[in-house]
mmCIF file of the protein (N, C-alpha, C, O) and its ligand, coordinates in Angstrom:
data_MODEL
# 
_entry.id   MODEL 
# 
loop_
_entity.id 
_entity.type 
_entity.pdbx_number_of_molecules 
1 polymer     1 
2 non-polymer 1 
# 
_entity_poly.entity_id                      1 
_entity_poly.type                           'polypeptide(L)' 
_entity_poly.nstd_linkage                   no 
_entity_poly.nstd_monomer                   no 
_entity_poly.pdbx_seq_one_letter_code       
;(UNK)(UNK)(UNK)(UNK)(UNK)(UNK)(UNK)(UNK)(UNK)(UNK)(UNK)(UNK)(UNK)(UNK)(UNK)(UNK)
(UNK)(UNK)(UNK)(UNK)(UNK)(UNK)(UNK)(UNK)(UNK)(UNK)(UNK)(UNK)(UNK)(UNK)(UNK)(UNK)
(UNK)(UNK)(UNK)(UNK)(UNK)(UNK)(UNK)(UNK)(UNK)(UNK)(UNK)(UNK)(UNK)(UNK)(UNK)(UNK)
(UNK)(UNK)(UNK)(UNK)(UNK)(UNK)
;
_entity_poly.pdbx_seq_one_letter_code_can   XXXXXXXXXXXXXXXXXXXXXXXXXXXXXXXXXXXXXXXXXXXXXXXXXXXXXX 
_entity_poly.pdbx_strand_id                 A 
# 
loop_
_entity_poly_seq.entity_id 
_entity_poly_seq.num 
_entity_poly_seq.mon_id 
_entity_poly_seq.hetero 
1 1  UNK n 
1 2  UNK n 
1 3  UNK n 
1 4  UNK n 
1 5  UNK n 
1 6  UNK n 
1 7  UNK n 
1 8  UNK n 
1 9  UNK n 
1 10 UNK n 
1 11 UNK n 
1 12 UNK n 
1 13 UNK n 
1 14 UNK n 
1 15 UNK n 
1 16 UNK n 
1 17 UNK n 
1 18 UNK n 
1 19 UNK n 
1 20 UNK n 
1 21 UNK n 
1 22 UNK n 
1 23 UNK n 
1 24 UNK n 
1 25 UNK n 
1 26 UNK n 
1 27 UNK n 
1 28 UNK n 
1 29 UNK n 
1 30 UNK n 
1 31 UNK n 
1 32 UNK n 
1 33 UNK n 
1 34 UNK n 
1 35 UNK n 
1 36 UNK n 
1 37 UNK n 
1 38 UNK n 
1 39 UNK n 
1 40 UNK n 
1 41 UNK n 
1 42 UNK n 
1 43 UNK n 
1 44 UNK n 
1 45 UNK n 
1 46 UNK n 
1 47 UNK n 
1 48 UNK n 
1 49 UNK n 
1 50 UNK n 
1 51 UNK n 
1 52 UNK n 
1 53 UNK n 
1 54 UNK n 
# 
loop_
_struct_asym.id 
_struct_asym.entity_id 
A 1 
B 2 
# 
loop_
_chem_comp.id 
_chem_comp.type 
_chem_comp.mon_nstd_flag 
UNK 'L-peptide linking' . 
ZN  non-polymer         . 
# 
_pdbx_entity_nonpoly.entity_id   2 
_pdbx_entity_nonpoly.name        ? 
_pdbx_entity_nonpoly.comp_id     ZN 
# 
_pdbx_nonpoly_scheme.asym_id         B 
_pdbx_nonpoly_scheme.entity_id       2 
_pdbx_nonpoly_scheme.mon_id          ZN 
_pdbx_nonpoly_scheme.ndb_seq_num     1 
_pdbx_nonpoly_scheme.pdb_seq_num     101 
_pdbx_nonpoly_scheme.auth_seq_num    101 
_pdbx_nonpoly_scheme.pdb_mon_id      ZN 
_pdbx_nonpoly_scheme.auth_mon_id     ZN 
_pdbx_nonpoly_scheme.pdb_strand_id   A 
_pdbx_nonpoly_scheme.pdb_ins_code    . 
# 
loop_
_atom_site.group_PDB 
_atom_site.id 
_atom_site.type_symbol 
_atom_site.label_atom_id 
_atom_site.label_alt_id 
_atom_site.label_comp_id 
_atom_site.label_asym_id 
_atom_site.label_entity_id 
_atom_site.label_seq_id 
_atom_site.pdbx_PDB_ins_code 
_atom_site.Cartn_x 
_atom_site.Cartn_y 
_atom_site.Cartn_z 
_atom_site.occupancy 
_atom_site.B_iso_or_equiv 
_atom_site.pdbx_formal_charge 
_atom_site.auth_seq_id 
_atom_site.auth_comp_id 
_atom_site.auth_asym_id 
_atom_site.auth_atom_id 
_atom_site.pdbx_PDB_model_num 
ATOM   1   N  N  . UNK A 1 1  ? 0.825  -1.199 0.000  1.00 0.00 ? 1   UNK A N  1 
ATOM   2   C  CA . UNK A 1 1  ? 0.000  0.000  0.000  1.00 0.00 ? 1   UNK A CA 1 
ATOM   3   C  C  . UNK A 1 1  ? 0.862  1.253  0.000  1.00 0.00 ? 1   UNK A C  1 
ATOM   4   O  O  . UNK A 1 1  ? 1.942  1.296  0.588  1.00 0.00 ? 1   UNK A O  1 
ATOM   5   N  N  . UNK A 1 2  ? 0.353  2.253  -0.670 1.00 0.00 ? 2   UNK A N  1 
ATOM   6   C  CA . UNK A 1 2  ? 1.110  3.495  -0.750 1.00 0.00 ? 2   UNK A CA 1 
ATOM   7   C  C  . UNK A 1 2  ? 0.475  4.546  0.166  1.00 0.00 ? 2   UNK A C  1 
ATOM   8   O  O  . UNK A 1 2  ? -0.740 4.743  0.182  1.00 0.00 ? 2   UNK A O  1 
ATOM   9   N  N  . UNK A 1 3  ? 1.336  5.201  0.916  1.00 0.00 ? 3   UNK A N  1 
ATOM   10  C  CA . UNK A 1 3  ? 0.859  6.194  1.866  1.00 0.00 ? 3   UNK A CA 1 
ATOM   11  C  C  . UNK A 1 3  ? 1.479  7.550  1.591  1.00 0.00 ? 3   UNK A C  1 
ATOM   12  O  O  . UNK A 1 3  ? 2.541  7.653  0.978  1.00 0.00 ? 3   UNK A O  1 
ATOM   13  N  N  . UNK A 1 4  ? 0.811  8.568  2.045  1.00 0.00 ? 4   UNK A N  1 
ATOM   14  C  CA . UNK A 1 4  ? 1.412  9.895  2.080  1.00 0.00 ? 4   UNK A CA 1 
ATOM   15  C  C  . UNK A 1 4  ? 1.545  10.287 3.532  1.00 0.00 ? 4   UNK A C  1 
ATOM   16  O  O  . UNK A 1 4  ? 0.604  10.210 4.323  1.00 0.00 ? 4   UNK A O  1 
ATOM   17  N  N  . UNK A 1 5  ? 2.739  10.707 3.846  1.00 0.00 ? 5   UNK A N  1 
ATOM   18  C  CA . UNK A 1 5  ? 3.028  11.065 5.215  1.00 0.00 ? 5   UNK A CA 1 
ATOM   19  C  C  . UNK A 1 5  ? 3.172  12.574 5.312  1.00 0.00 ? 5   UNK A C  1 
ATOM   20  O  O  . UNK A 1 5  ? 3.943  13.188 4.574  1.00 0.00 ? 5   UNK A O  1 
ATOM   21  N  N  . UNK A 1 6  ? 2.424  13.157 6.226  1.00 0.00 ? 6   UNK A N  1 
ATOM   22  C  CA . UNK A 1 6  ? 2.507  14.601 6.459  1.00 0.00 ? 6   UNK A CA 1 
ATOM   23  C  C  . UNK A 1 6  ? 3.419  14.805 7.658  1.00 0.00 ? 6   UNK A C  1 
ATOM   24  O  O  . UNK A 1 6  ? 3.132  14.348 8.764  1.00 0.00 ? 6   UNK A O  1 
ATOM   25  N  N  . UNK A 1 7  ? 4.524  15.502 7.415  1.00 0.00 ? 7   UNK A N  1 
ATOM   26  C  CA . UNK A 1 7  ? 5.560  15.627 8.425  1.00 0.00 ? 7   UNK A CA 1 
ATOM   27  C  C  . UNK A 1 7  ? 5.870  17.096 8.697  1.00 0.00 ? 7   UNK A C  1 
ATOM   28  O  O  . UNK A 1 7  ? 6.083  17.877 7.769  1.00 0.00 ? 7   UNK A O  1 
ATOM   29  N  N  . UNK A 1 8  ? 5.892  17.463 9.974  1.00 0.00 ? 8   UNK A N  1 
ATOM   30  C  CA . UNK A 1 8  ? 6.262  18.832 10.337 1.00 0.00 ? 8   UNK A CA 1 
ATOM   31  C  C  . UNK A 1 8  ? 7.734  18.876 10.721 1.00 0.00 ? 8   UNK A C  1 
ATOM   32  O  O  . UNK A 1 8  ? 8.164  18.234 11.679 1.00 0.00 ? 8   UNK A O  1 
ATOM   33  N  N  . UNK A 1 9  ? 8.492  19.645 9.954  1.00 0.00 ? 9   UNK A N  1 
ATOM   34  C  CA . UNK A 1 9  ? 9.935  19.744 10.167 1.00 0.00 ? 9   UNK A CA 1 
ATOM   35  C  C  . UNK A 1 9  ? 10.228 20.417 11.510 1.00 0.00 ? 9   UNK A C  1 
ATOM   36  O  O  . UNK A 1 9  ? 11.139 20.007 12.230 1.00 0.00 ? 9   UNK A O  1 
ATOM   37  N  N  . UNK A 1 10 ? 9.460  21.444 11.839 1.00 0.00 ? 10  UNK A N  1 
ATOM   38  C  CA . UNK A 1 10 ? 9.707  22.195 13.072 1.00 0.00 ? 10  UNK A CA 1 
ATOM   39  C  C  . UNK A 1 10 ? 9.397  21.379 14.319 1.00 0.00 ? 10  UNK A C  1 
ATOM   40  O  O  . UNK A 1 10 ? 10.144 21.421 15.297 1.00 0.00 ? 10  UNK A O  1 
ATOM   41  N  N  . UNK A 1 11 ? 8.306  20.645 14.282 1.00 0.00 ? 11  UNK A N  1 
ATOM   42  C  CA . UNK A 1 11 ? 7.912  19.814 15.429 1.00 0.00 ? 11  UNK A CA 1 
ATOM   43  C  C  . UNK A 1 11 ? 8.619  18.461 15.408 1.00 0.00 ? 11  UNK A C  1 
ATOM   44  O  O  . UNK A 1 11 ? 8.570  17.708 16.380 1.00 0.00 ? 11  UNK A O  1 
ATOM   45  N  N  . UNK A 1 12 ? 9.280  18.164 14.282 1.00 0.00 ? 12  UNK A N  1 
ATOM   46  C  CA . UNK A 1 12 ? 9.940  16.874 14.100 1.00 0.00 ? 12  UNK A CA 1 
ATOM   47  C  C  . UNK A 1 12 ? 8.975  15.730 14.385 1.00 0.00 ? 12  UNK A C  1 
ATOM   48  O  O  . UNK A 1 12 ? 9.280  14.793 15.124 1.00 0.00 ? 12  UNK A O  1 
ATOM   49  N  N  . UNK A 1 13 ? 7.816  15.839 13.780 1.00 0.00 ? 13  UNK A N  1 
ATOM   50  C  CA . UNK A 1 13 ? 6.801  14.842 14.076 1.00 0.00 ? 13  UNK A CA 1 
ATOM   51  C  C  . UNK A 1 13 ? 5.907  14.576 12.874 1.00 0.00 ? 13  UNK A C  1 
ATOM   52  O  O  . UNK A 1 13 ? 5.607  15.466 12.078 1.00 0.00 ? 13  UNK A O  1 
ATOM   53  N  N  . UNK A 1 14 ? 5.501  13.338 12.777 1.00 0.00 ? 14  UNK A N  1 
ATOM   54  C  CA . UNK A 1 14 ? 4.566  12.945 11.721 1.00 0.00 ? 14  UNK A CA 1 
ATOM   55  C  C  . UNK A 1 14 ? 3.161  13.329 12.159 1.00 0.00 ? 14  UNK A C  1 
ATOM   56  O  O  . UNK A 1 14 ? 2.686  12.893 13.208 1.00 0.00 ? 14  UNK A O  1 
ATOM   57  N  N  . UNK A 1 15 ? 2.504  14.145 11.349 1.00 0.00 ? 15  UNK A N  1 
ATOM   58  C  CA . UNK A 1 15 ? 1.159  14.607 11.708 1.00 0.00 ? 15  UNK A CA 1 
ATOM   59  C  C  . UNK A 1 15 ? 0.094  13.617 11.281 1.00 0.00 ? 15  UNK A C  1 
ATOM   60  O  O  . UNK A 1 15 ? -0.979 13.539 11.880 1.00 0.00 ? 15  UNK A O  1 
ATOM   61  N  N  . UNK A 1 16 ? 0.400  12.872 10.249 1.00 0.00 ? 16  UNK A N  1 
ATOM   62  C  CA . UNK A 1 16 ? -0.575 11.891 9.801  1.00 0.00 ? 16  UNK A CA 1 
ATOM   63  C  C  . UNK A 1 16 ? -0.073 11.070 8.638  1.00 0.00 ? 16  UNK A C  1 
ATOM   64  O  O  . UNK A 1 16 ? 0.780  11.509 7.867  1.00 0.00 ? 16  UNK A O  1 
ATOM   65  N  N  . UNK A 1 17 ? -0.611 9.878  8.523  1.00 0.00 ? 17  UNK A N  1 
ATOM   66  C  CA . UNK A 1 17 ? -0.289 9.021  7.379  1.00 0.00 ? 17  UNK A CA 1 
ATOM   67  C  C  . UNK A 1 17 ? -1.590 8.673  6.693  1.00 0.00 ? 17  UNK A C  1 
ATOM   68  O  O  . UNK A 1 17 ? -2.545 8.223  7.325  1.00 0.00 ? 17  UNK A O  1 
ATOM   69  N  N  . UNK A 1 18 ? -1.612 8.889  5.398  1.00 0.00 ? 18  UNK A N  1 
ATOM   70  C  CA . UNK A 1 18 ? -2.865 8.717  4.669  1.00 0.00 ? 18  UNK A CA 1 
ATOM   71  C  C  . UNK A 1 18 ? -2.685 7.784  3.491  1.00 0.00 ? 18  UNK A C  1 
ATOM   72  O  O  . UNK A 1 18 ? -1.780 7.956  2.675  1.00 0.00 ? 18  UNK A O  1 
ATOM   73  N  N  . UNK A 1 19 ? -3.537 6.820  3.415  1.00 0.00 ? 19  UNK A N  1 
ATOM   74  C  CA . UNK A 1 19 ? -3.543 5.884  2.309  1.00 0.00 ? 19  UNK A CA 1 
ATOM   75  C  C  . UNK A 1 19 ? -3.966 6.616  1.036  1.00 0.00 ? 19  UNK A C  1 
ATOM   76  O  O  . UNK A 1 19 ? -5.048 7.201  0.984  1.00 0.00 ? 19  UNK A O  1 
ATOM   77  N  N  . UNK A 1 20 ? -3.122 6.585  0.021  1.00 0.00 ? 20  UNK A N  1 
ATOM   78  C  CA . UNK A 1 20 ? -3.410 7.341  -1.207 1.00 0.00 ? 20  UNK A CA 1 
ATOM   79  C  C  . UNK A 1 20 ? -4.659 6.810  -1.922 1.00 0.00 ? 20  UNK A C  1 
ATOM   80  O  O  . UNK A 1 20 ? -5.256 7.491  -2.756 1.00 0.00 ? 20  UNK A O  1 
ATOM   81  N  N  . UNK A 1 21 ? -5.023 5.616  -1.582 1.00 0.00 ? 21  UNK A N  1 
ATOM   82  C  CA . UNK A 1 21 ? -6.226 5.028  -2.173 1.00 0.00 ? 21  UNK A CA 1 
ATOM   83  C  C  . UNK A 1 21 ? -7.474 5.802  -1.720 1.00 0.00 ? 21  UNK A C  1 
ATOM   84  O  O  . UNK A 1 21 ? -8.440 5.947  -2.470 1.00 0.00 ? 21  UNK A O  1 
ATOM   85  N  N  . UNK A 1 22 ? -7.427 6.281  -0.503 1.00 0.00 ? 22  UNK A N  1 
ATOM   86  C  CA . UNK A 1 22 ? -8.595 6.967  0.046  1.00 0.00 ? 22  UNK A CA 1 
ATOM   87  C  C  . UNK A 1 22 ? -8.408 8.480  0.135  1.00 0.00 ? 22  UNK A C  1 
ATOM   88  O  O  . UNK A 1 22 ? -9.380 9.235  0.168  1.00 0.00 ? 22  UNK A O  1 
ATOM   89  N  N  . UNK A 1 23 ? -7.160 8.908  0.173  1.00 0.00 ? 23  UNK A N  1 
ATOM   90  C  CA . UNK A 1 23 ? -6.879 10.340 0.298  1.00 0.00 ? 23  UNK A CA 1 
ATOM   91  C  C  . UNK A 1 23 ? -6.153 10.844 -0.940 1.00 0.00 ? 23  UNK A C  1 
ATOM   92  O  O  . UNK A 1 23 ? -4.975 10.551 -1.143 1.00 0.00 ? 23  UNK A O  1 
ATOM   93  N  N  . UNK A 1 24 ? -6.852 11.591 -1.751 1.00 0.00 ? 24  UNK A N  1 
ATOM   94  C  CA . UNK A 1 24 ? -6.232 12.184 -2.916 1.00 0.00 ? 24  UNK A CA 1 
ATOM   95  C  C  . UNK A 1 24 ? -5.595 13.517 -2.512 1.00 0.00 ? 24  UNK A C  1 
ATOM   96  O  O  . UNK A 1 24 ? -5.784 14.008 -1.399 1.00 0.00 ? 24  UNK A O  1 
ATOM   97  N  N  . UNK A 1 25 ? -4.839 14.080 -3.446 1.00 0.00 ? 25  UNK A N  1 
ATOM   98  C  CA . UNK A 1 25 ? -4.092 15.310 -3.153 1.00 0.00 ? 25  UNK A CA 1 
ATOM   99  C  C  . UNK A 1 25 ? -4.987 16.429 -2.618 1.00 0.00 ? 25  UNK A C  1 
ATOM   100 O  O  . UNK A 1 25 ? -4.608 17.159 -1.702 1.00 0.00 ? 25  UNK A O  1 
ATOM   101 N  N  . UNK A 1 26 ? -6.170 16.551 -3.201 1.00 0.00 ? 26  UNK A N  1 
ATOM   102 C  CA . UNK A 1 26 ? -7.054 17.642 -2.759 1.00 0.00 ? 26  UNK A CA 1 
ATOM   103 C  C  . UNK A 1 26 ? -7.553 17.403 -1.338 1.00 0.00 ? 26  UNK A C  1 
ATOM   104 O  O  . UNK A 1 26 ? -7.763 18.346 -0.574 1.00 0.00 ? 26  UNK A O  1 
ATOM   105 N  N  . UNK A 1 27 ? -7.736 16.145 -0.998 1.00 0.00 ? 27  UNK A N  1 
ATOM   106 C  CA . UNK A 1 27 ? -8.177 15.788 0.357  1.00 0.00 ? 27  UNK A CA 1 
ATOM   107 C  C  . UNK A 1 27 ? -7.071 16.085 1.379  1.00 0.00 ? 27  UNK A C  1 
ATOM   108 O  O  . UNK A 1 27 ? -7.338 16.558 2.483  1.00 0.00 ? 27  UNK A O  1 
ATOM   109 N  N  . UNK A 1 28 ? -5.853 15.803 0.993  1.00 0.00 ? 28  UNK A N  1 
ATOM   110 C  CA . UNK A 1 28 ? -4.719 16.077 1.880  1.00 0.00 ? 28  UNK A CA 1 
ATOM   111 C  C  . UNK A 1 28 ? -4.518 17.581 2.028  1.00 0.00 ? 28  UNK A C  1 
ATOM   112 O  O  . UNK A 1 28 ? -4.205 18.075 3.111  1.00 0.00 ? 28  UNK A O  1 
ATOM   113 N  N  . UNK A 1 29 ? -4.701 18.297 0.929  1.00 0.00 ? 29  UNK A N  1 
ATOM   114 C  CA . UNK A 1 29 ? -4.624 19.754 0.981  1.00 0.00 ? 29  UNK A CA 1 
ATOM   115 C  C  . UNK A 1 29 ? -5.663 20.324 1.937  1.00 0.00 ? 29  UNK A C  1 
ATOM   116 O  O  . UNK A 1 29 ? -5.418 21.300 2.647  1.00 0.00 ? 29  UNK A O  1 
ATOM   117 N  N  . UNK A 1 30 ? -6.809 19.696 1.934  1.00 0.00 ? 30  UNK A N  1 
ATOM   118 C  CA . UNK A 1 30 ? -7.898 20.108 2.823  1.00 0.00 ? 30  UNK A CA 1 
ATOM   119 C  C  . UNK A 1 30 ? -7.517 19.859 4.288  1.00 0.00 ? 30  UNK A C  1 
ATOM   120 O  O  . UNK A 1 30 ? -7.780 20.688 5.159  1.00 0.00 ? 30  UNK A O  1 
ATOM   121 N  N  . UNK A 1 31 ? -6.904 18.724 4.537  1.00 0.00 ? 31  UNK A N  1 
ATOM   122 C  CA . UNK A 1 31 ? -6.476 18.399 5.898  1.00 0.00 ? 31  UNK A CA 1 
ATOM   123 C  C  . UNK A 1 31 ? -5.415 19.372 6.408  1.00 0.00 ? 31  UNK A C  1 
ATOM   124 O  O  . UNK A 1 31 ? -5.387 19.714 7.590  1.00 0.00 ? 31  UNK A O  1 
ATOM   125 N  N  . UNK A 1 32 ? -4.537 19.814 5.491  1.00 0.00 ? 32  UNK A N  1 
ATOM   126 C  CA . UNK A 1 32 ? -3.505 20.772 5.878  1.00 0.00 ? 32  UNK A CA 1 
ATOM   127 C  C  . UNK A 1 32 ? -4.137 22.090 6.302  1.00 0.00 ? 32  UNK A C  1 
ATOM   128 O  O  . UNK A 1 32 ? -3.614 22.800 7.161  1.00 0.00 ? 32  UNK A O  1 
ATOM   129 N  N  . UNK A 1 33 ? -5.262 22.401 5.690  1.00 0.00 ? 33  UNK A N  1 
ATOM   130 C  CA . UNK A 1 33 ? -5.937 23.664 5.994  1.00 0.00 ? 33  UNK A CA 1 
ATOM   131 C  C  . UNK A 1 33 ? -6.895 23.558 7.178  1.00 0.00 ? 33  UNK A C  1 
ATOM   132 O  O  . UNK A 1 33 ? -7.406 24.568 7.661  1.00 0.00 ? 33  UNK A O  1 
ATOM   133 N  N  . UNK A 1 34 ? -7.136 22.341 7.642  1.00 0.00 ? 34  UNK A N  1 
ATOM   134 C  CA . UNK A 1 34 ? -8.058 22.157 8.768  1.00 0.00 ? 34  UNK A CA 1 
ATOM   135 C  C  . UNK A 1 34 ? -7.328 21.516 9.944  1.00 0.00 ? 34  UNK A C  1 
ATOM   136 O  O  . UNK A 1 34 ? -6.935 22.201 10.889 1.00 0.00 ? 34  UNK A O  1 
ATOM   137 N  N  . UNK A 1 35 ? -7.152 20.196 9.879  1.00 0.00 ? 35  UNK A N  1 
ATOM   138 C  CA . UNK A 1 35 ? -6.580 19.450 11.001 1.00 0.00 ? 35  UNK A CA 1 
ATOM   139 C  C  . UNK A 1 35 ? -5.162 19.918 11.365 1.00 0.00 ? 35  UNK A C  1 
ATOM   140 O  O  . UNK A 1 35 ? -4.801 19.952 12.542 1.00 0.00 ? 35  UNK A O  1 
ATOM   141 N  N  . UNK A 1 36 ? -4.365 20.278 10.355 1.00 0.00 ? 36  UNK A N  1 
ATOM   142 C  CA . UNK A 1 36 ? -2.966 20.617 10.605 1.00 0.00 ? 36  UNK A CA 1 
ATOM   143 C  C  . UNK A 1 36 ? -2.686 22.109 10.445 1.00 0.00 ? 36  UNK A C  1 
ATOM   144 O  O  . UNK A 1 36 ? -1.531 22.519 10.332 1.00 0.00 ? 36  UNK A O  1 
ATOM   145 N  N  . UNK A 1 37 ? -3.732 22.909 10.435 1.00 0.00 ? 37  UNK A N  1 
ATOM   146 C  CA . UNK A 1 37 ? -3.569 24.327 10.100 1.00 0.00 ? 37  UNK A CA 1 
ATOM   147 C  C  . UNK A 1 37 ? -2.740 25.103 11.120 1.00 0.00 ? 37  UNK A C  1 
ATOM   148 O  O  . UNK A 1 37 ? -2.123 26.112 10.775 1.00 0.00 ? 37  UNK A O  1 
ATOM   149 N  N  . UNK A 1 38 ? -2.718 24.640 12.383 1.00 0.00 ? 38  UNK A N  1 
ATOM   150 C  CA . UNK A 1 38 ? -1.965 25.378 13.403 1.00 0.00 ? 38  UNK A CA 1 
ATOM   151 C  C  . UNK A 1 38 ? -0.477 25.413 13.057 1.00 0.00 ? 38  UNK A C  1 
ATOM   152 O  O  . UNK A 1 38 ? 0.191  26.421 13.286 1.00 0.00 ? 38  UNK A O  1 
ATOM   153 N  N  . UNK A 1 39 ? 0.039  24.318 12.506 1.00 0.00 ? 39  UNK A N  1 
ATOM   154 C  CA . UNK A 1 39 ? 1.449  24.277 12.124 1.00 0.00 ? 39  UNK A CA 1 
ATOM   155 C  C  . UNK A 1 39 ? 1.729  25.288 11.023 1.00 0.00 ? 39  UNK A C  1 
ATOM   156 O  O  . UNK A 1 39 ? 2.699  26.043 11.084 1.00 0.00 ? 39  UNK A O  1 
ATOM   157 N  N  . UNK A 1 40 ? 0.862  25.289 10.013 1.00 0.00 ? 40  UNK A N  1 
ATOM   158 C  CA . UNK A 1 40 ? 1.020  26.207 8.878  1.00 0.00 ? 40  UNK A CA 1 
ATOM   159 C  C  . UNK A 1 40 ? 0.940  27.650 9.366  1.00 0.00 ? 40  UNK A C  1 
ATOM   160 O  O  . UNK A 1 40 ? 1.734  28.499 8.963  1.00 0.00 ? 40  UNK A O  1 
ATOM   161 N  N  . UNK A 1 41 ? -0.032 27.916 10.240 1.00 0.00 ? 41  UNK A N  1 
ATOM   162 C  CA . UNK A 1 41 ? -0.219 29.271 10.767 1.00 0.00 ? 41  UNK A CA 1 
ATOM   163 C  C  . UNK A 1 41 ? 0.997  29.741 11.545 1.00 0.00 ? 41  UNK A C  1 
ATOM   164 O  O  . UNK A 1 41 ? 1.343  30.922 11.520 1.00 0.00 ? 41  UNK A O  1 
ATOM   165 N  N  . UNK A 1 42 ? 1.649  28.801 12.241 1.00 0.00 ? 42  UNK A N  1 
ATOM   166 C  CA . UNK A 1 42 ? 2.838  29.145 13.017 1.00 0.00 ? 42  UNK A CA 1 
ATOM   167 C  C  . UNK A 1 42 ? 4.096  29.220 12.154 1.00 0.00 ? 42  UNK A C  1 
ATOM   168 O  O  . UNK A 1 42 ? 5.200  29.425 12.660 1.00 0.00 ? 42  UNK A O  1 
ATOM   169 N  N  . UNK A 1 43 ? 3.915  29.053 10.860 1.00 0.00 ? 43  UNK A N  1 
ATOM   170 C  CA . UNK A 1 43 ? 5.037  29.161 9.936  1.00 0.00 ? 43  UNK A CA 1 
ATOM   171 C  C  . UNK A 1 43 ? 5.915  27.930 9.888  1.00 0.00 ? 43  UNK A C  1 
ATOM   172 O  O  . UNK A 1 43 ? 7.058  27.991 9.436  1.00 0.00 ? 43  UNK A O  1 
ATOM   173 N  N  . UNK A 1 44 ? 5.385  26.816 10.350 1.00 0.00 ? 44  UNK A N  1 
ATOM   174 C  CA . UNK A 1 44 ? 6.161  25.577 10.311 1.00 0.00 ? 44  UNK A CA 1 
ATOM   175 C  C  . UNK A 1 44 ? 6.247  25.054 8.886  1.00 0.00 ? 44  UNK A C  1 
ATOM   176 O  O  . UNK A 1 44 ? 5.367  25.285 8.057  1.00 0.00 ? 44  UNK A O  1 
ATOM   177 N  N  . UNK A 1 45 ? 7.333  24.345 8.633  1.00 0.00 ? 45  UNK A N  1 
ATOM   178 C  CA . UNK A 1 45 ? 7.498  23.728 7.324  1.00 0.00 ? 45  UNK A CA 1 
ATOM   179 C  C  . UNK A 1 45 ? 6.907  22.328 7.348  1.00 0.00 ? 45  UNK A C  1 
ATOM   180 O  O  . UNK A 1 45 ? 7.411  21.432 8.025  1.00 0.00 ? 45  UNK A O  1 
ATOM   181 N  N  . UNK A 1 46 ? 5.842  22.163 6.606  1.00 0.00 ? 46  UNK A N  1 
ATOM   182 C  CA . UNK A 1 46 ? 5.166  20.872 6.566  1.00 0.00 ? 46  UNK A CA 1 
ATOM   183 C  C  . UNK A 1 46 ? 5.426  20.216 5.218  1.00 0.00 ? 46  UNK A C  1 
ATOM   184 O  O  . UNK A 1 46 ? 5.088  20.758 4.166  1.00 0.00 ? 46  UNK A O  1 
ATOM   185 N  N  . UNK A 1 47 ? 6.033  19.041 5.276  1.00 0.00 ? 47  UNK A N  1 
ATOM   186 C  CA . UNK A 1 47 ? 6.349  18.307 4.053  1.00 0.00 ? 47  UNK A CA 1 
ATOM   187 C  C  . UNK A 1 47 ? 5.412  17.117 3.891  1.00 0.00 ? 47  UNK A C  1 
ATOM   188 O  O  . UNK A 1 47 ? 4.930  16.523 4.855  1.00 0.00 ? 47  UNK A O  1 
ATOM   189 N  N  . UNK A 1 48 ? 5.186  16.808 2.641  1.00 0.00 ? 48  UNK A N  1 
ATOM   190 C  CA . UNK A 1 48 ? 4.416  15.591 2.345  1.00 0.00 ? 48  UNK A CA 1 
ATOM   191 C  C  . UNK A 1 48 ? 5.342  14.648 1.590  1.00 0.00 ? 48  UNK A C  1 
ATOM   192 O  O  . UNK A 1 48 ? 5.907  15.001 0.554  1.00 0.00 ? 48  UNK A O  1 
ATOM   193 N  N  . UNK A 1 49 ? 5.482  13.454 2.125  1.00 0.00 ? 49  UNK A N  1 
ATOM   194 C  CA . UNK A 1 49 ? 6.323  12.485 1.429  1.00 0.00 ? 49  UNK A CA 1 
ATOM   195 C  C  . UNK A 1 49 ? 5.585  11.174 1.268  1.00 0.00 ? 49  UNK A C  1 
ATOM   196 O  O  . UNK A 1 49 ? 4.719  10.806 2.061  1.00 0.00 ? 49  UNK A O  1 
ATOM   197 N  N  . UNK A 1 50 ? 5.962  10.496 0.219  1.00 0.00 ? 50  UNK A N  1 
ATOM   198 C  CA . UNK A 1 50 ? 5.304  9.225  -0.100 1.00 0.00 ? 50  UNK A CA 1 
ATOM   199 C  C  . UNK A 1 50 ? 6.123  8.067  0.425  1.00 0.00 ? 50  UNK A C  1 
ATOM   200 O  O  . UNK A 1 50 ? 7.353  8.104  0.397  1.00 0.00 ? 50  UNK A O  1 
ATOM   201 N  N  . UNK A 1 51 ? 5.468  7.076  0.887  1.00 0.00 ? 51  UNK A N  1 
ATOM   202 C  CA . UNK A 1 51 ? 6.186  5.846  1.187  1.00 0.00 ? 51  UNK A CA 1 
ATOM   203 C  C  . UNK A 1 51 ? 5.277  4.646  0.989  1.00 0.00 ? 51  UNK A C  1 
ATOM   204 O  O  . UNK A 1 51 ? 4.050  4.743  1.013  1.00 0.00 ? 51  UNK A O  1 
ATOM   205 N  N  . UNK A 1 52 ? 5.930  3.517  0.794  1.00 0.00 ? 52  UNK A N  1 
ATOM   206 C  CA . UNK A 1 52 ? 5.186  2.284  0.567  1.00 0.00 ? 52  UNK A CA 1 
ATOM   207 C  C  . UNK A 1 52 ? 5.325  1.359  1.738  1.00 0.00 ? 52  UNK A C  1 
ATOM   208 O  O  . UNK A 1 52 ? 6.381  1.253  2.361  1.00 0.00 ? 52  UNK A O  1 
ATOM   209 N  N  . UNK A 1 53 ? 4.240  0.695  2.021  1.00 0.00 ? 53  UNK A N  1 
ATOM   210 C  CA . UNK A 1 53 ? 4.233  -0.242 3.143  1.00 0.00 ? 53  UNK A CA 1 
ATOM   211 C  C  . UNK A 1 53 ? 3.424  -1.450 2.704  1.00 0.00 ? 53  UNK A C  1 
ATOM   212 O  O  . UNK A 1 53 ? 2.397  -1.324 2.037  1.00 0.00 ? 53  UNK A O  1 
ATOM   213 N  N  . UNK A 1 54 ? 3.903  -2.608 3.087  1.00 0.00 ? 54  UNK A N  1 
ATOM   214 C  CA . UNK A 1 54 ? 3.157  -3.816 2.721  1.00 0.00 ? 54  UNK A CA 1 
ATOM   215 C  C  . UNK A 1 54 ? 2.280  -4.308 3.849  1.00 0.00 ? 54  UNK A C  1 
ATOM   216 O  O  . UNK A 1 54 ? 1.588  -5.315 3.698  1.00 0.00 ? 54  UNK A O  1 
HETATM 217 ZN ZN . ZN  B 2 .  ? 4.660  21.945 13.630 1.00 0.00 2 101 ZN  A ZN 1 
# 
């Protein structure tokens, strides 16, 4: 399975892992603006990276 991992560089923490099958780019963008918005508002660098897991 392929996942997208939302990672905050400033907090050094994974904010969430989302299965790409269920979470498309627009859905993840939405989550960044809602669930993870405090990091963005505080000027944190939030990266999205892909990884595969079996
Ligand atoms: Zn953060």
